[in-house]
N, C-alpha and C positions, 0 to 999 in steps of 0.2 A: 469580462472576458467572453469572447464569442465561442459558439459551440465547436467550430472546427479547430480552434486553437486548443480548447480543452481536450479534444480527441487526440490532437497531435501530442500533447504532453502525456496523455495516458499511454499512447503507443511508445513514446520515448521511455517512459518509466518502465514499461513492460520489457522493452528491449535491453535496457540497462541492467535490470535485475537478472534477466536471463544470461546476459553476458558475464556479469560478476559471479553468478552461481556456477557457470561453466568453468570459469578460471579456477575455482576452488574445488571442482569436482562434486558440487552439490546438485543433486537431482531434484528438479521441481516436479512433484507428483501431481499436485493440483494447486491452482492459484486463481484468485479473482481480484481484480483491481476495483475498489469501490471509490466513490467520490472523495472520501477523506481517510481511507485506510485500505489495507491489503490483507487478504487471507491467503496463507500459503501452507501447503503440506510439502515439506522437503525432507530429503534424506541427506544428512550431513555426515561426511566421513568421520570415523571415530578419532582421527588425529586432531580434529578441531572441536573446541568446546562450543556450545550453543552461544554463549555470551561473546566469545571472540568472533564467531562468524557473523552474528548480528551487528556487532560494532563495525566490522569490515563492510558489511552490506549497506548499512545505513550511512556510514561515513563516506564511502566511495561513491555510492549512488547519488548522494546529495551534491557532491563536487561535480559529478558528471552532468547532473540535471542543470546545475547553475552554469556550467560551461556551455550547454546547449541553449539555455534560456536565460541569458544574462539579466533580463528585466526582472526575473524572480528574486534576484539578490536584494532588491529594494523592498519587495513585499515580505520576504523572510529574512529580516536583518540578522547579521552575524551568522549567516548560513545555517540557520536552524530550520531545515526543511521537514525533518521527521520529528515526532514527539520523542521525549527522552526514553520512555518505556516501551515495552512490548510484552505480549502474552505468549507463553510457550507451554506446551504440554507434550510430553513424550508419548509416542504411540508404539504399541507392541504389534501383535499380530493383526489386530482389527483396525487397520487403516481405512477400511471401506467406510466405517462409521464417520471418521473425520472427513473423508472425502465428500460424503453425502452432506455433512454439516456445512462445509464450505460452499457447496453448490446451492444448498437451500438458504444459506445466510444472505447471499446476494438477492434472492427473491424477497426475503424478509426485509432487508434494508430498503429495497425499492418501495415495498408496501408501506413501511414506516415513514419514508419521505413523503409519500402521497397523503398519508393520514395527518402529517404534521404541518400541512399548509395552514397558515394562520391568516386571518383577516384582521387587518388593523383599522382601528377607527381614527378618524381625523381628530387630533386633540383640540383643534381650533374650531371645530364644528359645534354649533351650539345654540 
C-alpha cells in the first residue's frame, strides 16, 4: 500500500469516527490515530454504557470503512477490521493526565517503531 493511500484511509477513519461520535452526542476530547490502533479520550453521555457505545463505534465504523474502501474486505475477511477488545478507563477530574498520556503515547509509539527495525539475514547465504 502506498503512502498516499495510507494517509487517505487515516483521514477517512478519523472522519468516520468523528461523524459517529457526533451522532451519539459523544465529545472527542483528545484523540490520536496510530498505524495499528487509536487512543481516544471521550465524554460519553450517561444514557449510553461504554460497552454499547464501543460496539456501535467499532461496528458502524467498520461497515463505513469497507463501504469507502471495498478492497479492504478481502484483506480483512468477514469484516473484522477492529480487534475484539478495547481498553477503557474512567476519568474523574484529572483528565489532563489522560490527555497528556495520549499525546505522549504517539511519540512513544513512533520511537518504538524506529527502534524495532530488524535486519534480516539471507537464510541461503552461506
